[in-house]
N, C-alpha and C positions, 0 to 999 in steps of 0.2 A: 504494500500500500504506500502511495506517495506521501511525502511529508505534509503537504497541504491537506490531503484527504484524512490522514491520521489526526491532524490537528483538530478537525471538526469533532472527532470522537473524544479526544483528550479534554477539550474544554466543555463538553456536554455535561449538564447537571440537571437536577429537577427544575431549577429556575431557568435553565437555558436548553430546551429541546432544540436540537440542531438538524431539524428536517424541514424541507420545503414542501409545500402542498399546492393543490389546485382544485378549484370547484368548477365543474362543467355542468351546464344545464342542457338537457336534451328534450326534444319533443319526439315521442316514440311514433313509429308508423301507425297509420289507421288500423284499428282492429287488434293491435298487439297490447298485451297486458304489461304492467311493470315488471313481472317476472321474466319477461322476454329479455330485458336488459341484462339480468344476471346470467341468463343462458348465453348471451353474446359475449360476456366477459369471462366465461369459464373456459379454460383450455386444459389440455392434457399436460401432465407433469413434464413430459419430455419436450414439450413445446416452449417451456419457460426459458427466456433468455439467460445465458450464463451469468450475466451481471446481476440479474434478479435472483440468483441462487447463492450469492455471496453473503457471508456473515463474518463478523470479526472473530479472529482466532485468538485463543488464550494460550500462553500468557503474552502480555505486552512485551515488545522488544526492549533490549537493554537501553536503547536511546529514546525510549518513549513511544516509538512508532508501533502501529498495529500491522497485522498481516491478515489477509483474507483466507477463509476456508470455504469450501463448497458444502452446502446443506444437502446431504444425501437422502434426507427424508422430508422433503418439502410438503408442508401442510397447507394446501391452497385454501381450505376453509378458514384457516386463521387469517390469511392475507386478503381474501376477497369476502367482504361482509355485507350483510343486508340490514338496512335500518329504515325507519319511517319517521316523518316529520310529525310532531305532536300538534294538537289543535291550538289555535285555529288554522293551522296548515299554511302559514304564510312564509315568505322568504325570511322574515325576521326569525322564525323558529328554526329554519334551515341554517341560518348564520350562527345561531346559538350552538347547534350540533357541531358545525365546522369549528367553532371556537374551542369547544372541549377537545375535539380530536387534535387540533393544532397545538394544544397545550399539554398533551400527554406524550410520554416517551415511547419510542419504538423498542421492541424487545430485542436485545442484543444477542440472544441465543438463537435468533432466527434471522433470515434475510430482512434487511431494514426497509420494508415498504408495506403499505396497506392500501386497500381500495374499498371505499364504503359506497354502496349503492343505496340511494335514499329515495324512497317512495312517499306518497301521501301528500304532495303539494296540491293545494286546492285547484290549481289550473291544469292539473294532469301531467305536468312535466316531471321528468325524473332527473335527479342530480347524481353526479358521481364525484366524490371527494377522494383525491389521491394524495398520499403523503409518502415521501421517500427521503432517506437520510442524505445530508449534504456530502457525506463521505463517498456516496455512490455516484452522484451526479450534482452539478451545480444547477442553479435555478433555471438558467436558459436551456440547458439540456433537458431538464425535467419537463418544461413546457413543450419543447420540440418533440419529445417522445409522445406526449399526449396528443399533440396536433398531427403527428405523422400517422397515428393510428386511424385517422379519419381520411375521407376521400371527398373530392369536389363533386363526384358523381352520386346523385341521390339514389341511383338504382344499383350501385355497387353492393355486392354481398360477400366480398372476400376480405373485409376489414378485420384485423386482429388487434387485441388490446396491446398497450405499449410494453407490457412485460412478456409478450410472446414473440417468438421468432417465426418468420415465414418459412415454409418448407424449403424454398430455394436456399435460404441462408443456412439452414441446418445442414443441407447437403454440402454446401460450399465449405462450411466449418469442418465437417468430417473429412472432406478431401484434403484440406490443408494439414490436418493432423496426420493423415496417411503419408503425405509427401515430406513432412518435417520442415525444419527451418534451416536455411543456409546461413553460414557464418558471414559477418559483415566484411566488406572489403577493407583491408588494413589502411590503404591510402585514404579512403573516405573518412576513417576514424581520425587519422592525423589531421586532415583538412578541417574536420569538425572541431577538433581541439584547438587548432590555430584560430579559427573564427571565434570561438568562445573566448580565447585569451584576448583577442583584439577588442571584443565587445566589453570585457571587464576593464580593460585599460582605458576605455573611453568613458567609463561611468563618472570618474572624477570631474573632468571638464564639463560634461553635460549637467552634472549636479550643480556646479557653480553657475551655469547658464540659467537653470531653473531658479536658483536662489536669487540671482541678480534680477530676474524678471519679477519675482515676488516682491522685491524691495522697491522697484520702480512702479509708477502709476500706470500699469498695463491692463488692469482689470483682472489679473490672475488671482483667483481665490485659493487660499492656502489653509492648512490645518490650524493656523494661528488666528483665523478670522472669526471663528464661531463663538457666539456668546454662550454662557451657561444657562440652561433652561430647566424647567421641571421635567422635561423629557429625557434628561441626560444624567439620571442617577441610577441607583440600583433598581432592579426589576424583580417581580415575582414570577412564578411559573404559570399562572392563569393567563389566558389569552382572550382577546376580543377580535373577531373577524367580521368585517362588513364589506360589501361590494356594490358596484353600480356600473351601468353602461351609459356611455354618452355617444352622440352622433359624431363620427369622425369629421364630417364636413364643417362642424362648428369650429373645431381647432384649425382646420385647413384655411377657412376664410379669414380668421384672425392672423394666421401666419402670413398669408398672401398680402393682406392689407398693411401689415407692419413690416414686411420684408424680413422675416426671421424664419427659423426652422420650426417645424411642428413640435419638436422636443423643447424648444425655448418656450413655446406657449404652454405646454404641459407644466413645466417648472414654474412659470409665472402664475398659473392657475393654482397649483399646489401652494405656492407662496401666499397667494391671496386667501386661500382656505385656512392655512395655518395662522395667518394674521388674525382672522376672525376667531378661530378656535382658541388661540392663546389669549386673546382679549377677553373671551368669555370666562376663562380661568383666572383672569387678572394676572397673567404671567407673561405678557408680551414684552420681550427684551427691547432695549433701545437700539441695539445693533441688529443688523439683519441676520436671520437664521441662515444656515447653509445646509446643503444636501450633498451626500456622496452619491454619485451616479455610477453604477457598475458599467464597465466597458467590455464588450465581448471580444476576447483575443483569439477566439477559435476561428480558423479558416475553414473553407469548404471541405478540405481533405481530412480534418480532424475527426477522430472517432468520438461518438457520443459517449460521455462518461468522464469522470474525474472533474477537475476544476480548472478552467482556463478563463479567468476574468481579471480585468484591471479595474482601476478606480480613478475618477476625476471628481473634483469638488467644485460646486457652483453656488453662487449666492441665490437666495430666494426673494430678496427684496421685501421682507416682511416689515422693514422699518419705513417703507414708502406707502403712503396712502393712495396715491394716484396709480391706477392699474397700468397705464401706458408707460409711466416712468419705471414701474416695477419690471415690466417686460423688457425695457431698454437695459436696465441693470443686469437682468438675467442674460440677455443676449451678449453683452460686453464680457461677462464672466465666462460663458461657455466658449465664446470665440477665442479668448485668451488661452483657455485650457486646451482647446483643439489645436491651436497653433503650436503650442509647446509640445504636445504629444506627437504631432506629425514629424517632428525632428528627432524622435527617439526610435531606436530599434525595439523589437518585441521584448528582448531581455531587459533593456533599460526602462521600457514602459512598465514592465512587471515590477521592477525595483522601485520606480517612482510611485506606483500604486501602493506597494507595501509601505512606503513612507507616508502616504496619505492616510492610510488606515491603521498605522502602527499604534496610535494612541488608543483606538478602540480595542485592538487586540490585547493591549496591556490591561485594560479595564476589566477584562474577563478572567484574569488570573486570580486565584483565591487569595493571594497575599497582597493584592493591589487595592489600595484605598482610593476611591474616586475623589478628585479634587481639582480645582482649577477649571480651565475651559476644555470642552470636548473638541475632538478634531473636526467634527461636523455635528449637526443637530438631528437630522433624519436621513434615511436612505430612500432614494426614489429611483426605481428601475423602470425602464421603458423597453419592453421586449417585442420585437416585430413578430406578428402572427400571420396566419393565412390571409391571402388577399382575395379569397373567394369564400362563399358559403360552403361549409363542410358538413359531411354526414358520416355516421357510423352504422353501416349496414342498413341504411334507410332512415335512421334516427337523426333528426336535424340538430346540429350543434348550435344552440342559441347564444352561448357565450362561455368564455374561459376566464376565471377570476383567480389570480395567484394569491397564495397565502405564504408569507415569508417569515423571517426570523428576527424578532426583537432581541436585543442583548443588553447587558449592563452598559449604561451610557447611551443607549439608543432604544427608547421605549416604543417607537413607532416606525413601521416600515410600509412604504407605499410602493406597490408594484402594479404596472399596467401592461396590458397586451392589446396591440392593435389587431383587429379582426374584421376583414372586409371593410364595411363602412361604419364600424363602431370602435370605440375605445373602452376596454373593460378594465375597471379599477378594482384592485383588491387591497384593503388596508388591514394590516395585522398589528396589534398593539398589546402592550402589557395592560391587563385589566385594571390594575391599581394605579400605575404611574401615568396612564393616559385615559382618564375617566371619560365616559360618554363619547367614545371615539366615533360612534355612529353619526354624531353631528357633523363630522368631516364630510360625509356624503352631501349633505345640504349645503355646506360651505363651498364645496367644489362647484356645485351648480351655480351658486350665487357669484362666485369669483369669475366663472366662465361667462356668465350673462353680463356681468359688469364690464369685462374686457371686450366682449362683442359690441356692447353699446358704445364704449369709448373709442373704438377704432372704426366704427361704421361711418 
């Protein structure tokens, strides 16, 4: 197991479940019962992907790292579960169920994933809540796995759940095992070592460049710019999860009118919502709150699994009342971050990302006492999703709502997925440190409407 993946297991505790989740809403085909969904998600044991058969192996390595072992007696009834929404059968009750699942630990004696099939919604839709440990896949990979299970063809009947392998893949894997693996070319190993040495040698000059830009008035937001807020203390283990969809065109029209990116509009809307939320708590800081935005470092050839993410920090303009000025501040901040990141190699970018989040990592150590300013105030992730309407063996996917990971020093996590003509928000927060987080959904709507009116 790699050091980053091992780290997610080492820092996990009752207060810090380290799994990512996702809530998907489906409309089942006409004439099918809710039980049909469970039938579609049930597979034979030999069809389960090798990654979804992995569990942590005891004992832990001498350097603190974990190793994987393969579960030879996979109990699919444990991993694929059936539940129902209690009365009055609204989305609110569904979110309460998802909140409890997101706040409970996965069993380390089994492969680290669960799928909950939820019936009983008043409108007849069926929900699927999936959770998988961050040591197995990062959040982007988890969402892509769920989305790849679906098809843009409403008549397709060959869709398999994300934890299953297609028959062709199983045959190809068996063929690779029979042929074995060839030894690497020694010359390529030497070239790779020289390239790595060159990159390491350039880290110092590039670090000085980044530090110089942060001291100049270039708009670059750094880990030293975030104020301390009520969201940046110790957290408990209970979670609150809420979700909402918005029309994509609303964000696009604002982006076009203001000549900024769609992601800039998202951050400005989140900043406006947080300004309202923090004001209600009488906790709005004088300085602008900042957000860490994960950056996907995975290229198209990367295998799904493990963790390949970087991090940039952006201002949210929560100290600015005018929505247009807030959007301008966000745009200046993200432009400066992107300009800096474009000049770095992937390894240097990874090291810079580690620097950006180092303060948050230290806050999760048992011996660390939180004090001073956090490196950022919230995490906001924007994950590109399918550009067409998707179906799972005829069941229409209505939306995908990510559930992520609050940690000590970071009580709220906002993740959104773009899906065809909509933007699906999922907000996960510590139930104690971020009270009444469901109000954020209404504040997002108000902040977006305000920005629409201001740029019209």
